[in-house]
C-alpha positions as CSV (number, residue, x, y, z in Angstrom):
1,M,21.0,34.7,-2.9
2,T,18.3,34.6,-0.3
3,G,14.8,34.8,-0.8
4,E,10.9,33.5,0.1
5,F,9.3,31.4,-2.6
6,T,5.8,30.1,-3.1
7,G,6.4,26.9,-4.4
8,W,9.5,25.0,-6.1
9,R,9.0,25.9,-9.4
10,D,9.2,29.9,-8.5
11,A,12.5,29.1,-6.5
12,M,13.7,26.8,-9.4
13,S,13.1,29.5,-12.0
14,Q,15.1,31.8,-9.7
15,V,18.1,29.4,-8.8
16,L,18.6,28.7,-12.5
17,S,18.4,32.3,-13.4
18,A,20.9,33.1,-10.6
19,I,22.9,30.5,-12.0
20,A,23.3,31.5,-15.6
21,D,23.9,35.0,-14.3
22,N,27.1,33.6,-12.7
23,S,25.6,35.5,-9.5
24,I,25.0,32.7,-7.3
25,N,27.7,32.3,-4.2
26,K,25.3,30.6,-1.7
27,V,21.9,29.6,-1.7
28,N,19.6,30.0,1.2
29,L,15.8,28.9,0.1
30,K,12.9,29.4,2.4
31,L,9.8,27.4,0.5
32,V,6.3,28.6,1.8
33,P,3.2,26.5,1.4
34,T,1.0,27.8,-0.9
35,R,-2.0,26.5,0.3
36,L,-3.6,24.2,3.5
37,I,-6.0,22.5,3.0
38,T,-8.6,21.7,5.8
39,Q,-11.1,19.8,5.9
40,M,-14.5,19.9,8.4
41,I,-15.3,16.5,9.7
42,E,-18.7,17.2,11.3
43,I,-19.7,15.2,14.8
44,D,-22.8,13.1,15.2
45,K,-23.8,13.0,18.7
46,D,-27.1,10.8,18.2
47,H,-25.9,7.0,17.3
48,S,-29.6,6.0,16.6
49,K,-29.0,8.0,13.2
50,V,-26.2,5.6,12.2
51,K,-27.3,2.4,10.4
52,I,-25.1,-0.2,10.6
53,E,-24.9,-3.2,7.9
54,Q,-25.5,-6.6,8.8
55,R,-21.5,-7.8,8.1
56,L,-21.6,-11.1,5.4
57,S,-20.1,-14.3,6.7
58,Y,-19.4,-16.2,3.7
59,P,-19.5,-20.3,4.2
60,F,-15.7,-20.8,2.4
61,V,-14.7,-23.3,5.7
62,K,-17.6,-26.0,4.3
63,M,-17.2,-25.7,0.4
64,E,-15.9,-28.7,-1.2
65,V,-14.7,-28.4,-4.9
66,G,-17.7,-27.7,-7.1
67,D,-19.8,-26.1,-4.6
68,S,-21.2,-22.4,-5.1
69,F,-23.2,-19.8,-4.0
70,L,-25.0,-17.4,-5.6
71,L,-25.2,-13.6,-5.1
72,T,-27.2,-11.2,-6.7
73,E,-24.9,-7.9,-7.0
74,Y,-21.6,-7.5,-8.9
75,K,-20.3,-5.6,-6.3
76,K,-21.0,-8.0,-3.2
77,A,-20.0,-10.9,-5.7
78,E,-16.6,-9.0,-6.4
79,S,-15.8,-8.4,-2.5
80,A,-17.0,-12.5,-2.0
81,R,-14.2,-13.5,-4.2
82,V,-11.8,-11.3,-3.2
83,A,-12.6,-12.2,0.8
84,A,-12.3,-16.4,-0.7
85,L,-8.4,-15.4,-1.8
86,L,-7.9,-14.0,1.4
87,F,-9.4,-16.2,3.1
88,S,-7.1,-19.7,1.5
89,K,-4.1,-17.5,1.6
90,R,-5.0,-16.6,5.5
91,K,-5.2,-20.6,6.1
92,S,-2.7,-21.4,3.7
93,L,-4.7,-23.6,1.7
94,Q,-4.1,-24.2,-1.6
95,W,-7.8,-23.6,-2.7
96,K,-9.2,-21.3,-5.8
97,F,-12.3,-19.7,-6.2
98,S,-14.1,-18.1,-9.4
99,L,-16.5,-15.8,-10.2
100,R,-19.1,-16.5,-12.8
101,K,-21.8,-14.6,-14.5
102,V,-25.0,-16.8,-14.2
103,T,-28.9,-16.2,-15.1
104,D,-30.3,-15.0,-11.5
105,G,-26.6,-13.1,-10.5
106,W,-23.1,-14.1,-10.3
107,R,-21.8,-17.2,-8.5
108,V,-18.7,-17.8,-6.4
109,I,-17.2,-20.9,-7.0
110,R,-14.8,-23.3,-5.4
111,V,-12.8,-24.8,-7.8
112,I,-9.7,-26.6,-6.4
């Protein structure tokens, strides 16, 4: 059995039908991609258009148990919580941090 197929389903159906007919001795299949995914990426030559956001530096090193800091946006607060977790793991510390909703926004609290 020889053939060119556009996908694995087409190939499998041909193989299964050949097996059912007892006409299969040798299988030689070539799969051909059905589509190529290409994406055009635009290159900007002028770097003055690019606005670089200020990178946040969290005060984890200075924090003691019970200390906290306030962030007004949930997305930034969640990012700070994850950063605190990674900070603790990278420094091999047994520190724990918590994220709590307060009236002003979100607080990242050092618990342990």
